[in-house]
N, CA, C and O atoms as CSV, one atom per row, in Angstrom:
chain,resi,resn,atom,element,x,y,z
A,1,MET,N,N,114.146,127.721,113.351
A,1,MET,CA,C,113.987,127.284,114.721
A,1,MET,C,C,115.338,127.421,115.430
A,1,MET,O,O,116.382,127.070,114.880
A,2,LYS,N,N,115.297,127.932,116.644
A,2,LYS,CA,C,116.527,128.123,117.406
A,2,LYS,C,C,117.144,126.778,117.785
A,2,LYS,O,O,116.447,125.779,117.962
A,3,GLN,N,N,118.465,126.785,117.904
A,3,GLN,CA,C,119.204,125.574,118.262
A,3,GLN,C,C,118.737,125.010,119.598
A,3,GLN,O,O,118.571,123.798,119.736
A,4,SER,N,N,118.522,125.881,120.585
A,4,SER,CA,C,118.103,125.410,121.910
A,4,SER,C,C,116.725,124.759,121.855
A,4,SER,O,O,116.460,123.819,122.604
A,5,THR,N,N,115.849,125.242,120.984
A,5,THR,CA,C,114.521,124.640,120.826
A,5,THR,C,C,114.642,123.261,120.192
A,5,THR,O,O,113.968,122.322,120.616
A,6,LYS,N,N,115.499,123.130,119.175
A,6,LYS,CA,C,115.719,121.831,118.533
A,6,LYS,C,C,116.238,120.816,119.547
A,6,LYS,O,O,115.776,119.676,119.595
A,7,ILE,N,N,117.193,121.241,120.345
A,7,ILE,CA,C,117.777,120.328,121.332
A,7,ILE,C,C,116.730,119.912,122.360
A,7,ILE,O,O,116.685,118.747,122.756
A,8,LEU,N,N,115.897,120.838,122.791
A,8,LEU,CA,C,114.839,120.504,123.750
A,8,LEU,C,C,113.848,119.512,123.152
A,8,LEU,O,O,113.408,118.589,123.838
A,9,ILE,N,N,113.494,119.690,121.894
A,9,ILE,CA,C,112.577,118.763,121.224
A,9,ILE,C,C,113.204,117.375,121.136
A,9,ILE,O,O,112.538,116.373,121.393
A,10,ILE,N,N,114.468,117.316,120.777
A,10,ILE,CA,C,115.144,116.018,120.668
A,10,ILE,C,C,115.301,115.377,122.042
A,10,ILE,O,O,115.112,114.168,122.180
A,11,LYS,N,N,115.642,116.162,123.059
A,11,LYS,CA,C,115.717,115.626,124.428
A,11,LYS,C,C,114.376,115.028,124.831
A,11,LYS,O,O,114.323,113.947,125.418
A,12,SER,N,N,113.297,115.732,124.517
A,12,SER,CA,C,111.956,115.256,124.872
A,12,SER,C,C,111.620,113.970,124.133
A,12,SER,O,O,111.069,113.040,124.723
A,13,ALA,N,N,111.948,113.908,122.841
A,13,ALA,CA,C,111.676,112.704,122.058
A,13,ALA,C,C,112.464,111.514,122.591
A,13,ALA,O,O,111.926,110.413,122.713
A,14,VAL,N,N,113.729,111.732,122.906
A,14,VAL,CA,C,114.564,110.656,123.459
A,14,VAL,C,C,114.004,110.199,124.801
A,14,VAL,O,O,113.945,108.999,125.072
A,15,PHE,N,N,113.595,111.140,125.635
A,15,PHE,CA,C,113.020,110.814,126.941
A,15,PHE,C,C,111.760,109.959,126.776
A,15,PHE,O,O,111.572,108.985,127.506
A,16,ILE,N,N,110.910,110.316,125.833
A,16,ILE,CA,C,109.681,109.551,125.587
A,16,ILE,C,C,110.018,108.145,125.099
A,16,ILE,O,O,109.385,107.178,125.524
A,17,LEU,N,N,111.001,108.018,124.217
A,17,LEU,CA,C,111.413,106.688,123.746
A,17,LEU,C,C,111.942,105.828,124.895
A,17,LEU,O,O,111.676,104.628,124.952
A,18,ILE,N,N,112.684,106.442,125.798
A,18,ILE,CA,C,113.190,105.711,126.968
A,18,ILE,C,C,112.023,105.247,127.837
A,18,ILE,O,O,112.020,104.114,128.319
A,19,LEU,N,N,111.040,106.113,128.039
A,19,LEU,CA,C,109.858,105.727,128.824
A,19,LEU,C,C,109.106,104.575,128.168
A,19,LEU,O,O,108.638,103.668,128.856
A,20,ILE,N,N,108.989,104.604,126.852
A,20,ILE,CA,C,108.318,103.510,126.137
A,20,ILE,C,C,109.087,102.206,126.347
A,20,ILE,O,O,108.491,101.162,126.613
A,21,TRP,N,N,110.417,102.273,126.226
A,21,TRP,CA,C,111.251,101.083,126.444
A,21,TRP,C,C,111.043,100.531,127.857
A,21,TRP,O,O,110.871,99.326,128.040
A,22,LEU,N,N,111.060,101.421,128.850
A,22,LEU,CA,C,110.882,100.987,130.241
A,22,LEU,C,C,109.479,100.455,130.493
A,22,LEU,O,O,109.307,99.540,131.299
A,23,SER,N,N,108.481,101.003,129.827
A,23,SER,CA,C,107.122,100.482,130.017
A,23,SER,C,C,107.035,99.046,129.521
A,23,SER,O,O,106.272,98.243,130.060
A,24,GLY,N,N,107.818,98.720,128.491
A,24,GLY,CA,C,107.862,97.342,128.022
A,24,GLY,C,C,108.463,96.410,129.058
A,24,GLY,O,O,107.987,95.291,129.245
A,25,ILE,N,N,109.507,96.870,129.731
A,25,ILE,CA,C,110.139,96.067,130.774
A,25,ILE,C,C,109.159,95.805,131.910
A,25,ILE,O,O,109.201,94.758,132.555
A,26,LEU,N,N,108.282,96.765,132.143
A,26,LEU,CA,C,107.282,96.638,133.204
A,26,LEU,C,C,105.981,96.012,132.715
A,26,LEU,O,O,104.996,95.986,133.452
A,27,SER,N,N,105.963,95.509,131.484
A,27,SER,CA,C,104.707,95.027,130.907
A,27,SER,C,C,104.083,93.871,131.683
A,27,SER,O,O,102.867,93.683,131.636
A,28,SER,N,N,104.895,93.098,132.394
A,28,SER,CA,C,104.302,92.010,133.184
A,28,SER,C,C,103.418,92.569,134.296
A,28,SER,O,O,102.483,91.908,134.747
A,29,LEU,N,N,103.724,93.790,134.733
A,29,LEU,CA,C,102.882,94.463,135.728
A,29,LEU,C,C,101.714,95.180,135.068
A,29,LEU,O,O,100.586,95.135,135.558
A,30,LEU,N,N,101.996,95.839,133.953
A,30,LEU,CA,C,100.996,96.679,133.304
A,30,LEU,C,C,100.027,95.887,132.432
A,30,LEU,O,O,98.825,96.151,132.435
A,31,PHE,N,N,100.552,94.918,131.688
A,31,PHE,CA,C,99.747,94.137,130.750
A,31,PHE,C,C,100.133,92.660,130.852
A,31,PHE,O,O,100.853,92.152,129.992
A,32,PRO,N,N,99.666,91.968,131.888
A,32,PRO,CA,C,100.089,90.571,132.102
A,32,PRO,C,C,99.841,89.652,130.905
A,32,PRO,O,O,100.592,88.699,130.696
A,33,SER,N,N,98.812,89.923,130.129
A,33,SER,CA,C,98.516,89.049,128.993
A,33,SER,C,C,99.579,89.150,127.894
A,33,SER,O,O,99.707,88.242,127.072
A,34,LEU,N,N,100.337,90.242,127.876
A,34,LEU,CA,C,101.398,90.417,126.875
A,34,LEU,C,C,102.746,89.864,127.335
A,34,LEU,O,O,103.733,89.952,126.605
A,35,TYR,N,N,102.794,89.297,128.537
A,35,TYR,CA,C,104.062,88.842,129.111
A,35,TYR,C,C,104.844,87.901,128.191
A,35,TYR,O,O,106.039,88.122,127.992
A,36,PRO,N,N,104.222,86.855,127.619
A,36,PRO,CA,C,105.028,85.940,126.784
A,36,PRO,C,C,105.665,86.631,125.571
A,36,PRO,O,O,106.818,86.359,125.239
A,37,ILE,N,N,104.930,87.507,124.920
A,37,ILE,CA,C,105.457,88.211,123.750
A,37,ILE,C,C,106.547,89.189,124.173
A,37,ILE,O,O,107.599,89.277,123.539
A,38,SER,N,N,106.283,89.917,125.245
A,38,SER,CA,C,107.256,90.893,125.739
A,38,SER,C,C,108.537,90.200,126.180
A,38,SER,O,O,109.636,90.689,125.918
A,39,LYS,N,N,108.394,89.062,126.848
A,39,LYS,CA,C,109.570,88.326,127.317
A,39,LYS,C,C,110.425,87.893,126.134
A,39,LYS,O,O,111.651,87.988,126.179
A,40,LEU,N,N,109.787,87.426,125.092
A,40,LEU,CA,C,110.516,87.026,123.889
A,40,LEU,C,C,111.235,88.229,123.274
A,40,LEU,O,O,112.393,88.117,122.871
A,41,PHE,N,N,110.563,89.370,123.200
A,41,PHE,CA,C,111.163,90.583,122.632
A,41,PHE,C,C,112.399,90.996,123.423
A,41,PHE,O,O,113.448,91.258,122.835
A,42,TYR,N,N,112.289,91.057,124.748
A,42,TYR,CA,C,113.407,91.510,125.576
A,42,TYR,C,C,114.490,90.446,125.744
A,42,TYR,O,O,115.574,90.743,126.246
A,43,SER,N,N,114.210,89.212,125.331
A,43,SER,CA,C,115.245,88.174,125.409
A,43,SER,C,C,116.400,88.466,124.454
A,43,SER,O,O,117.472,87.874,124.577
A,44,HIS,N,N,116.190,89.361,123.519
A,44,HIS,CA,C,117.253,89.730,122.582
A,44,HIS,C,C,118.232,90.738,123.174
A,44,HIS,O,O,119.300,90.970,122.608
A,45,VAL,N,N,117.876,91.339,124.312
A,45,VAL,CA,C,118.765,92.335,124.935
A,45,VAL,C,C,119.221,91.932,126.336
A,45,VAL,O,O,120.021,92.638,126.950
A,46,CYS,N,N,118.722,90.810,126.847
A,46,CYS,CA,C,119.084,90.365,128.200
A,46,CYS,C,C,118.966,88.846,128.284
A,46,CYS,O,O,118.100,88.245,127.648
A,47,HIS,N,N,119.842,88.235,129.073
A,47,HIS,CA,C,119.815,86.776,129.249
A,47,HIS,C,C,118.583,86.308,130.015
A,47,HIS,O,O,118.189,85.150,129.879
A,48,GLN,N,N,117.970,87.163,130.808
A,48,GLN,CA,C,116.749,86.886,131.572
A,48,GLN,C,C,116.876,85.670,132.493
A,48,GLN,O,O,115.919,84.912,132.654
A,49,ASN,N,N,118.040,85.484,133.089
A,49,ASN,CA,C,118.245,84.406,134.044
A,49,ASN,C,C,117.278,84.594,135.215
A,49,ASN,O,O,117.288,85.638,135.867
A,50,GLU,N,N,116.458,83.602,135.477
A,50,GLU,CA,C,115.414,83.706,136.510
A,50,GLU,C,C,115.967,84.094,137.884
A,50,GLU,O,O,115.297,84.793,138.644
A,51,ASN,N,N,117.175,83.647,138.205
A,51,ASN,CA,C,117.772,83.966,139.507
A,51,ASN,C,C,118.226,85.418,139.611
A,51,ASN,O,O,118.516,85.906,140.704
A,52,LYS,N,N,118.285,86.099,138.484
A,52,LYS,CA,C,118.802,87.470,138.472
A,52,LYS,C,C,117.727,88.508,138.146
A,52,LYS,O,O,118.021,89.694,138.000
A,53,ILE,N,N,116.499,88.056,138.035
A,53,ILE,CA,C,115.369,88.936,137.706
A,53,ILE,C,C,114.834,89.586,138.980
A,53,ILE,O,O,114.752,88.947,140.029
A,54,ILE,N,N,114.475,90.850,138.875
A,54,ILE,CA,C,113.829,91.564,139.984
A,54,ILE,C,C,112.319,91.357,139.866
A,54,ILE,O,O,111.757,91.412,138.772
A,55,TYR,N,N,111.681,91.123,140.994
A,55,TYR,CA,C,110.228,90.970,141.034
A,55,TYR,C,C,109.611,92.180,141.724
A,55,TYR,O,O,110.077,92.612,142.778
A,56,LEU,N,N,108.568,92.716,141.125
A,56,LEU,CA,C,107.781,93.786,141.738
A,56,LEU,C,C,106.353,93.286,141.870
A,56,LEU,O,O,105.755,92.832,140.894
A,57,TYR,N,N,105.817,93.369,143.055
A,57,TYR,CA,C,104.454,92.891,143.315
A,57,TYR,C,C,104.274,91.462,142.817
A,57,TYR,O,O,103.245,91.124,142.231
A,58,GLU,N,N,105.275,90.634,143.055
A,58,GLU,CA,C,105.288,89.215,142.710
A,58,GLU,C,C,105.243,88.950,141.210
A,58,GLU,O,O,104.903,87.847,140.781
A,59,ARG,N,N,105.580,89.946,140.424
A,59,ARG,CA,C,105.647,89.773,138.970
A,59,ARG,C,C,107.071,90.105,138.508
A,59,ARG,O,O,107.672,91.066,138.988
A,60,PRO,N,N,107.606,89.310,137.578
A,60,PRO,CA,C,108.989,89.534,137.144
A,60,PRO,C,C,109.107,90.694,136.161
A,60,PRO,O,O,108.235,90.912,135.320
A,61,LEU,N,N,110.203,91.430,136.288
A,61,LEU,CA,C,110.540,92.383,135.235
A,61,LEU,C,C,111.093,91.560,134.075
A,61,LEU,O,O,111.408,90.383,134.248
A,62,LEU,N,N,111.211,92.147,132.930
A,62,LEU,CA,C,111.610,91.376,131.751
A,62,LEU,C,C,113.107,91.354,131.490
A,62,LEU,O,O,113.563,90.738,130.528
A,63,VAL,N,N,113.871,92.023,132.340
A,63,VAL,CA,C,115.329,92.000,132.216
A,63,VAL,C,C,115.928,91.781,133.600
A,63,VAL,O,O,115.256,91.974,134.613
A,64,CYS,N,N,117.183,91.381,133.634
A,64,CYS,CA,C,117.859,91.097,134.901
A,64,CYS,C,C,118.100,92.376,135.702
A,64,CYS,O,O,117.835,93.480,135.225
A,65,ALA,N,N,118.597,92.212,136.904
A,65,ALA,CA,C,118.831,93.353,137.796
A,65,ALA,C,C,119.822,94.342,137.188
A,65,ALA,O,O,119.617,95.552,137.283
A,66,ARG,N,N,120.895,93.847,136.564
A,66,ARG,CA,C,121.886,94.757,135.986
A,66,ARG,C,C,121.289,95.538,134.818
A,66,ARG,O,O,121.480,96.751,134.726
A,67,CYS,N,N,120.577,94.865,133.935
A,67,CYS,CA,C,119.948,95.563,132.807
A,67,CYS,C,C,118.898,96.556,133.300
A,67,CYS,O,O,118.771,97.651,132.751
A,68,THR,N,N,118.147,96.179,134.332
A,68,THR,CA,C,117.185,97.115,134.916
A,68,THR,C,C,117.910,98.355,135.412
A,68,THR,O,O,117.453,99.475,135.183
A,69,GLY,N,N,119.040,98.164,136.091
A,69,GLY,CA,C,119.836,99.297,136.555
A,69,GLY,C,C,120.327,100.158,135.406
A,69,GLY,O,O,120.307,101.386,135.490
A,70,ILE,N,N,120.767,99.518,134.336
A,70,ILE,CA,C,121.242,100.270,133.167
A,70,ILE,C,C,120.120,101.142,132.619
A,70,ILE,O,O,120.319,102.330,132.370
A,71,TYR,N,N,118.942,100.554,132.431
A,71,TYR,CA,C,117.837,101.306,131.825
A,71,TYR,C,C,117.301,102.390,132.753
A,71,TYR,O,O,116.934,103.470,132.290
A,72,ILE,N,N,117.252,102.121,134.044
A,72,ILE,CA,C,116.826,103.160,134.996
A,72,ILE,C,C,117.886,104.266,135.040
A,72,ILE,O,O,117.549,105.443,135.167
A,73,GLY,N,N,119.153,103.894,134.935
A,73,GLY,CA,C,120.229,104.885,134.870
A,73,GLY,C,C,120.113,105.767,133.639
A,73,GLY,O,O,120.342,106.975,133.710
A,74,VAL,N,N,119.759,105.170,132.516
A,74,VAL,CA,C,119.541,105.942,131.288
A,74,VAL,C,C,118.390,106.927,131.491
A,74,VAL,O,O,118.482,108.087,131.089
A,75,LEU,N,N,117.314,106.463,132.112
A,75,LEU,CA,C,116.177,107.356,132.389
A,75,LEU,C,C,116.593,108.499,133.309
A,75,LEU,O,O,116.237,109.653,133.069
A,76,ALA,N,N,117.342,108.182,134.355
A,76,ALA,CA,C,117.792,109.220,135.295
A,76,ALA,C,C,118.687,110.242,134.592
A,76,ALA,O,O,118.536,111.446,134.798
A,77,ALA,N,N,119.608,109.767,133.770
A,77,ALA,CA,C,120.510,110.681,133.063
A,77,ALA,C,C,119.752,111.540,132.065
A,77,ALA,O,O,120.043,112.728,131.921
A,78,SER,N,N,118.776,110.946,131.373
A,78,SER,CA,C,118.013,111.742,130.404
A,78,SER,C,C,117.170,112.795,131.111
A,78,SER,O,O,116.964,113.884,130.576
A,79,THR,N,N,116.685,112.486,132.297
A,79,THR,CA,C,115.948,113.471,133.093
A,79,THR,C,C,116.893,114.583,133.540
A,79,THR,O,O,116.552,115.764,133.478
A,80,PHE,N,N,118.059,114.199,133.983
A,80,PHE,CA,C,119.089,115.128,134.446
A,80,PHE,C,C,119.441,116.152,133.361
A,80,PHE,O,O,119.707,117.316,133.660
A,81,LEU,N,N,119.439,115.707,132.107
A,81,LEU,CA,C,119.828,116.583,130.999
A,81,LEU,C,C,118.842,117.722,130.742
A,81,LEU,O,O,119.190,118.695,130.073
A,82,PHE,N,N,117.628,117.615,131.260
A,82,PHE,CA,C,116.673,118.719,131.109
A,82,PHE,C,C,117.065,119.912,131.976
A,82,PHE,O,O,116.635,121.036,131.720
A,83,PHE,N,N,117.870,119.670,132.990
A,83,PHE,CA,C,118.192,120.715,133.960
A,83,PHE,C,C,119.616,121.261,133.854
A,83,PHE,O,O,119.915,122.323,134.400
A,84,ILE,N,N,120.482,120.550,133.165
A,84,ILE,CA,C,121.870,121.012,133.027
A,84,ILE,C,C,122.317,120.837,131.575
A,84,ILE,O,O,121.694,120.110,130.801
A,85,SER,N,N,123.385,121.504,131.233
A,85,SER,CA,C,124.007,121.252,129.931
A,85,SER,C,C,125.403,120.683,130.205
A,85,SER,O,O,126.075,121.066,131.162
A,86,LEU,N,N,125.802,119.782,129.356
A,86,LEU,CA,C,127.085,119.106,129.554
A,86,LEU,C,C,128.223,119.884,128.931
A,86,LEU,O,O,128.066,120.545,127.904
A,87,LYS,N,N,129.356,119.790,129.570
A,87,LYS,CA,C,130.594,120.263,128.963
A,87,LYS,C,C,131.224,119.058,128.273
A,87,LYS,O,O,130.733,117.937,128.404
A,88,LYS,N,N,132.280,119.282,127.559
A,88,LYS,CA,C,132.956,118.189,126.862
A,88,LYS,C,C,133.344,117.095,127.853
A,88,LYS,O,O,134.005,117.357,128.858
A,89,LEU,N,N,132.925,115.875,127.557
A,89,LEU,CA,C,133.208,114.742,128.436
A,89,LEU,C,C,134.517,114.069,128.032
A,89,LEU,O,O,134.811,113.906,126.848
A,90,LYS,N,N,135.284,113.689,129.028
A,90,LYS,CA,C,136.519,112.946,128.768
A,90,LYS,C,C,136.186,111.459,128.751
A,90,LYS,O,O,135.442,110.967,129.600
A,91,ILE,N,N,136.737,110.760,127.790
A,91,ILE,CA,C,136.421,109.350,127.588
A,91,ILE,C,C,136.799,108.489,128.786
A,91,ILE,O,O,136.211,107.427,128.991
A,92,LYS,N,N,137.768,108.929,129.577
A,92,LYS,CA,C,138.206,108.106,130.711
A,92,LYS,C,C,137.059,107.849,131.691
A,92,LYS,O,O,137.038,106.805,132.343
A,93,TYR,N,N,136.108,108.775,131.808
A,93,TYR,CA,C,134.995,108.582,132.741
A,93,TYR,C,C,134.055,107.466,132.283
A,93,TYR,O,O,133.431,106.794,133.104
A,94,LEU,N,N,133.961,107.278,130.982
A,94,LEU,CA,C,133.161,106.169,130.465
A,94,LEU,C,C,133.792,104.844,130.883
A,94,LEU,O,O,133.094,103.933,131.329
A,95,PHE,N,N,135.094,104.739,130.740
A,95,PHE,CA,C,135.787,103.509,131.139
A,95,PHE,C,C,135.728,103.303,132.653
A,95,PHE,O,O,135.575,102.178,133.127
A,96,ILE,N,N,135.848,104.384,133.398
A,96,ILE,CA,C,135.752,104.293,134.860
A,96,ILE,C,C,134.368,103.801,135.274
A,96,ILE,O,O,134.246,103.034,136.229
A,97,SER,N,N,133.320,104.234,134.563
A,97,SER,CA,C,131.960,103.799,134.913
A,97,SER,C,C,131.744,102.314,134.632
A,97,SER,O,O,130.858,101.694,135.221
A,98,ALA,N,N,132.543,101.745,133.742
A,98,ALA,CA,C,132.431,100.316,133.441
A,98,ALA,C,C,133.161,99.455,134.468
A,98,ALA,O,O,132.878,98.263,134.583
A,99,LEU,N,N,134.089,100.037,135.207
A,99,LEU,CA,C,134.877,99.257,136.173
A,99,LEU,C,C,134.036,98.586,137.262
A,99,LEU,O,O,134.286,97.421,137.570
A,100,PRO,N,N,133.043,99.270,137.865
A,100,PRO,CA,C,132.238,98.573,138.874
A,100,PRO,C,C,131.502,97.351,138.304
A,100,PRO,O,O,131.394,96.324,138.974
A,101,VAL,N,N,130.999,97.464,137.075
A,101,VAL,CA,C,130.320,96.324,136.444
A,101,VAL,C,C,131.310,95.192,136.235
A,101,VAL,O,O,131.044,94.045,136.596
A,102,LEU,N,N,132.437,95.517,135.658
A,102,LEU,CA,C,133.465,94.511,135.388
A,102,LEU,C,C,133.940,93.848,136.675
A,102,LEU,O,O,134.084,92.627,136.734
A,103,THR,N,N,134.181,94.646,137.694
A,103,THR,CA,C,134.625,94.115,138.988
A,103,THR,C,C,133.573,93.193,139.586
A,103,THR,O,O,133.897,92.105,140.062
A,104,ASP,N,N,132.318,93.623,139.563
A,104,ASP,CA,C,131.228,92.815,140.114
A,104,ASP,C,C,131.125,91.479,139.384
A,104,ASP,O,O,131.017,90.429,140.016
A,105,VAL,N,N,131.157,91.520,138.063
A,105,VAL,CA,C,131.049,90.285,137.275
A,105,VAL,C,C,132.222,89.354,137.568
A,105,VAL,O,O,132.021,88.154,137.757
A,106,ILE,N,N,133.427,89.880,137.609
A,106,ILE,CA,C,134.611,89.045,137.871
A,106,ILE,C,C,134.539,88.421,139.265
A,106,ILE,O,O,134.815,87.233,139.427
A,107,LEU,N,N,134.170,89.217,140.269
A,107,LEU,CA,C,134.092,88.690,141.637
A,107,LEU,C,C,133.034,87.596,141.768
A,107,LEU,O,O,133.250,86.599,142.457
A,108,VAL,N,N,131.898,87.782,141.112
A,108,VAL,CA,C,130.832,86.771,141.184
A,108,VAL,C,C,131.228,85.521,140.404
A,108,VAL,O,O,131.083,84.406,140.906
A,109,GLN,N,N,131.726,85.696,139.184
A,109,GLN,CA,C,132.079,84.544,138.352
A,109,GLN,C,C,133.236,83.732,138.929
A,109,GLN,O,O,133.312,82.521,138.720
A,110,SER,N,N,134.129,84.394,139.651
A,110,SER,CA,C,135.257,83.673,140.255
A,110,SER,C,C,134.882,83.042,141.595
A,110,SER,O,O,135.683,82.314,142.182
A,111,GLY,N,N,133.677,83.315,142.080
A,111,GLY,CA,C,133.214,82.732,143.336
A,111,GLY,C,C,133.687,83.469,144.574
A,111,GLY,O,O,133.479,82.992,145.690
A,112,ILE,N,N,134.314,84.614,144.404
A,112,ILE,CA,C,134.796,85.382,145.557
A,112,ILE,C,C,133.625,85.985,146.328
A,112,ILE,O,O,133.638,86.029,147.558
A,113,THR,N,N,132.621,86.445,145.599
A,113,THR,CA,C,131.405,86.964,146.243
A,113,THR,C,C,130.187,86.305,145.614
A,113,THR,O,O,130.248,85.791,144.497
A,114,ALA,N,N,129.090,86.329,146.341
A,114,ALA,CA,C,127.829,85.801,145.823
A,114,ALA,C,C,127.128,86.881,145.001
A,114,ALA,O,O,127.323,88.076,145.223
A,115,TYR,N,N,126.313,86.437,144.051
A,115,TYR,CA,C,125.561,87.383,143.227
A,115,TYR,C,C,124.590,88.171,144.101
A,115,TYR,O,O,123.918,87.613,144.968
A,116,SER,N,N,124.530,89.456,143.859
A,116,SER,CA,C,123.613,90.331,144.580
A,116,SER,C,C,122.836,91.161,143.568
A,116,SER,O,O,123.426,91.875,142.758
A,117,LYS,N,N,121.516,91.065,143.616
A,117,LYS,CA,C,120.694,91.870,142.711
A,117,LYS,C,C,120.919,93.355,142.965
A,117,LYS,O,O,120.913,94.158,142.033
A,118,TYR,N,N,121.115,93.714,144.225
A,118,TYR,CA,C,121.350,95.118,144.566
A,118,TYR,C,C,122.649,95.614,143.926
A,118,TYR,O,O,122.676,96.681,143.312
A,119,SER,N,N,123.714,94.845,144.070
A,119,SER,CA,C,125.003,95.225,143.490
A,119,SER,C,C,124.909,95.293,141.967
A,119,SER,O,O,125.417,96.229,141.349
A,120,ALA,N,N,124.262,94.303,141.370
A,120,ALA,CA,C,124.100,94.295,139.913
A,120,ALA,C,C,123.300,95.513,139.460
A,120,ALA,O,O,123.657,96.164,138.478
A,121,PHE,N,N,122.218,95.822,140.176
A,121,PHE,CA,C,121.396,96.985,139.826
A,121,PHE,C,C,122.209,98.272,139.929
A,121,PHE,O,O,122.183,99.095,139.013
A,122,MET,N,N,122.929,98.452,141.036
A,122,MET,CA,C,123.670,99.701,141.252
A,122,MET,C,C,124.817,99.876,140.254
A,122,MET,O,O,125.033,100.976,139.746
A,123,THR,N,N,125.547,98.802,139.972
A,123,THR,CA,C,126.630,98.931,138.997
A,123,THR,C,C,126.057,99.194,137.604
A,123,THR,O,O,126.636,99.950,136.824
A,124,GLY,N,N,124.925,98.573,137.297
A,124,GLY,CA,C,124.246,98.848,136.029
A,124,GLY,C,C,123.758,100.282,135.953
A,124,GLY,O,O,123.866,100.926,134.909
A,125,PHE,N,N,123.221,100.784,137.060
A,125,PHE,CA,C,122.728,102.165,137.113
A,125,PHE,C,C,123.857,103.155,136.824
A,125,PHE,O,O,123.692,104.082,136.031
A,126,ILE,N,N,124.993,102.951,137.468
A,126,ILE,CA,C,126.147,103.842,137.250
A,126,ILE,C,C,126.571,103.797,135.782
A,126,ILE,O,O,126.746,104.834,135.142
A,127,PHE,N,N,126.730,102.588,135.263
A,127,PHE,CA,C,127.170,102.435,133.878
A,127,PHE,C,C,126.149,103.004,132.894
A,127,PHE,O,O,126.519,103.702,131.950
A,128,GLY,N,N,124.875,102.710,133.109
A,128,GLY,CA,C,123.831,103.196,132.202
A,128,GLY,C,C,123.723,104.704,132.175
A,128,GLY,O,O,123.593,105.305,131.108
A,129,SER,N,N,123.778,105.319,133.347
A,129,SER,CA,C,123.633,106.777,133.394
A,129,SER,C,C,124.824,107.476,132.747
A,129,SER,O,O,124.644,108.423,131.982
A,130,ILE,N,N,126.033,107.020,133.045
A,130,ILE,CA,C,127.224,107.648,132.466
A,130,ILE,C,C,127.284,107.393,130.960
A,130,ILE,O,O,127.599,108.299,130.188
A,131,THR,N,N,126.985,106.178,130.547
A,131,THR,CA,C,127.003,105.857,129.118
A,131,THR,C,C,126.021,106.729,128.348
A,131,THR,O,O,126.339,107.217,127.263
A,132,PHE,N,N,124.834,106.926,128.903
A,132,PHE,CA,C,123.856,107.763,128.209
A,132,PHE,C,C,124.357,109.197,128.056
A,132,PHE,O,O,124.108,109.831,127.031
A,133,LEU,N,N,125.053,109.708,129.054
A,133,LEU,CA,C,125.595,111.069,128.940
A,133,LEU,C,C,126.553,111.174,127.752
A,133,LEU,O,O,126.582,112.197,127.068
A,134,TYR,N,N,127.335,110.123,127.506
A,134,TYR,CA,C,128.234,110.119,126.352
A,134,TYR,C,C,127.450,110.005,125.047
A,134,TYR,O,O,127.786,110.657,124.058
A,135,ILE,N,N,126.419,109.189,125.045
A,135,ILE,CA,C,125.580,109.074,123.845
A,135,ILE,C,C,124.937,110.422,123.545
A,135,ILE,O,O,124.932,110.878,122.401
A,136,TRP,N,N,124.395,111.057,124.584
A,136,TRP,CA,C,123.769,112.359,124.374
A,136,TRP,C,C,124.798,113.385,123.899
A,136,TRP,O,O,124.490,114.206,123.035
A,137,ASP,N,N,125.999,113.352,124.442
A,137,ASP,CA,C,127.052,114.276,124.025
A,137,ASP,C,C,127.318,114.121,122.527
A,137,ASP,O,O,127.490,115.112,121.818
A,138,GLY,N,N,127.350,112.891,122.056
A,138,GLY,CA,C,127.541,112.641,120.624
A,138,GLY,C,C,126.395,113.188,119.791
A,138,GLY,O,O,126.617,113.771,118.729
A,139,ILE,N,N,125.173,113.002,120.267
A,139,ILE,CA,C,124.002,113.544,119.565
A,139,ILE,C,C,124.077,115.066,119.513
A,139,ILE,O,O,123.829,115.668,118.468
A,140,ALA,N,N,124.418,115.683,120.633
A,140,ALA,CA,C,124.503,117.147,120.694
A,140,ALA,C,C,125.582,117.676,119.749
A,140,ALA,O,O,125.389,118.704,119.100
A,141,ILE,N,N,126.703,116.984,119.673
A,141,ILE,CA,C,127.770,117.395,118.751
A,141,ILE,C,C,127.280,117.319,117.308
A,141,ILE,O,O,127.529,118.227,116.514
A,142,LEU,N,N,126.583,116.236,116.970
A,142,LEU,CA,C,126.035,116.110,115.618
A,142,LEU,C,C,125.057,117.237,115.307
A,142,LEU,O,O,125.068,117.784,114.204
A,143,LEU,N,N,124.224,117.579,116.262
A,143,LEU,CA,C,123.243,118.649,116.050
A,143,LEU,C,C,123.907,119.997,115.832
A,143,LEU,O,O,123.488,120.770,114.970
A,144,THR,N,N,124.929,120.277,116.603
A,144,THR,CA,C,125.588,121.582,116.476
A,144,THR,C,C,126.458,121.652,115.225
A,144,THR,O,O,126.627,122.731,114.656
A,145,GLU,N,N,127.008,120.534,114.791
A,145,GLU,CA,C,127.831,120.530,113.582
A,145,GLU,C,C,127.003,120.690,112.322
A,145,GLU,O,O,127.510,121.168,111.307
A,146,ARG,N,N,125.746,120.301,112.368
A,146,ARG,CA,C,124.878,120.404,111.192
A,146,ARG,C,C,124.531,121.847,110.875
A,146,ARG,O,O,124.126,122.149,109.752
A,147,ASN,N,N,124.681,122.743,111.836
A,147,ASN,CA,C,124.314,124.152,111.606
A,147,ASN,C,C,125.483,124.987,111.205
A,147,ASN,O,O,125.336,126.188,110.977
């Protein structure tokens, strides 16, 4: 099997796993009867503070605004990878992508600014999408080194 075919299959599998993960976050909308079990499951990856949860159609998502942004960012980055190939990534961009999250958290915790679901979502989106590109880069390196 050609290397490009293997990579496409793995990209597709990763994309499907991300969709499955996101469908769980949306389970309160899709399967309301599973909400208590799903909430317990996702409590291991998010604090689920009620004041920081995004509501869609009057139903809560199972993770906070920042985690929602991270996971949507991961989905966006994984979609993006179907259309482009990455060059070697410099680690400094990963740290730069964490700065908006860190800044937002520090400003809110110090009382300088009020918590904003929009800000939390957007900083999470930036961090999630960039982080996934680094994770994918590592996977791609492993795949090419095996051959």
